[in-house]
N, C-alpha and C positions, 0 to 999 in steps of 0.2 A: 576540705569540706565544700569544694566548688560542686555547684549544681544543685544546692539546696532551695527547695521551694515549699511555699505554704504560708498560710496564716493561721495562727491557733489562738483561741480565747482560752485563758487558764486563769487559775486563782492562787494566789498566795496563802499559804497558811499563817497561823498566828506567830510562828517563829521566823518567817521570812523564807520558807522552804517553797520551791517550785517544782512540782512534778513535771518532768518532761514528756511532752506528749508523745503516743506510741508512734504516730505518723512522722514524726520528726526524729525520734530515737533511731528508726530504721534507716535514716538517711545518714547518720553519724558515721563516718568511717571505722572500721574496728581498730585502725591505728591509733584513733585518739584515746582509746582505753576508757579509764574512767575520770579523766582529767580534762578539763576545759579552762580557757581564761576567759574571764568577764571584764569588761573595761567600760568606761563612760563613752558614750557616743557624742557626736557633735551637737545634735539636738537632745532634749530632755529625754533621752533614753539610754539603754545600756546595750553593748554588743558582746556577743559570746562567739568565740573563736575556738578551733581545735588549737592545741599547743604550736603545733607544726603551722597553721596559718598565721597565728599571732608572730611566731618568729620570722615569717615572710614579711609581715607588716613593719616589724622593727628593723629588720635587714634594710627595707627600703627607706625608712625614716633615717637610718644610720649612715645611708650613702648620700645624703646631702649635708654638705659642709657647714658646720655651724661656728667655725673658729672667730669669724668677725662680726657674727649676726646675732644680736641679742634677740630678736625676734623669733628666729628659728631656734635658737637655744630654749626660748621660753615654749615654743609650740611642742616642741619634744618632751620637755618637761611636764606640761599640761596634759600632752596627749597620753603619755605612759603612766601618769600619776593616777592611782586608783586601779591599775591593772591587778587582778587576783587570780591566782590559780583556784580553781573550784573543782571539788570532787563530786562525782555523782555517787550517791550513796546506794545502798542495795535495794531500796525501794523507787530507783530512778529519780531521785530528787536532787535539786541542788540548793545550797543556802547561800542566799544573796547577802553578803555584807550590808550592814545597817547604813554605813555612809553611802554606799552605792543606792541603796533603796532609797535614800533621801534626795541624792541628786536626780534620779529620774522620777521622783514624785510617785513611787510605786506604791500602791496599797493593796487592796485585795484582787481587783480586777485587771488581768494583763491582757495584752496581745503580743504575740511572738510572731515576728515576721521574718520570714527565712528567704534569703537571696543570695546566690552565688557562694561565698565562702564564709558568710556570717549570718548571725540570727540576732535581730533587734528585739529587746524587750522593752515594751511600752506601757504606760498606765493606759488604761483603755479610753479615758477622755483625751489625753494627750495625742494618742493614735488617731482618733476620730478627728480632732483638730488638725493634725498634720495632713490628714487626707481630704479634708473638706476644701474642696476646689472647684471652681466653675469650670465648665467645659472649653470655654475660650481661654481661661488661664492656663488649663491643661495643654491646650493646643500650643500656646506660646512657650511654656516650658520644653515641650517636645521640639519645637522649632529650634530653640536655643540649644538643647542638647545635641540634637543631631548635625546642627551647623558645626558645633565644637568637635564633635566625632569626626567630621568630615575634614576640618583643619588639622586636627591631630593625624588623620590617615595620611594627608597630603604631605605632612612633614616627614613621615616615616619612609616614604618612597624615595 
C-alpha cells in the first residue's frame, strides 16, 4: 500500500461501520482483495494496513531479539494486541470492532489520514488536536526530523 495519500472526512454508522471513500479505495492494491488489518496506533488512533504490509511490519518486529528484554516483549505484545482482520463488504464498508472504537475514541465523525503504506483512523476532535501546532513548533519538529534522517543516512554510508 505504499504511496497512499489523502485526508478524508467520514462518518461511522450506528453499527460501527465505515464506508471507505472512493478516492481511497482506488489507491488500494488489487492484491489486498477484500481483507485488511486494523490495529491500534501509537496515539489515540487506529491504523489500517493491507495484510501484506502488516506482515512486513510484524516481520520487522520479530527481527528484534526479545529473549532477555521484558520491555521488548511487552512492546511486541502491546503493539500486536488488538490487530484484527477486517473484511470489506459488498457495500465497500468495514466493521470496526467495539474494543478498537473505544481505544481510539471513535464516534460518528472520523478523519482518515493516508500516507505511505497505512491509513490512520482518527476521531475528528483528536485529529484536530494532533494537528494543532504553531508554525515555530512545526519548524522545530521538521528540524529534528531532518537531523535524524541525516544521521541515519550517514550511518548507512
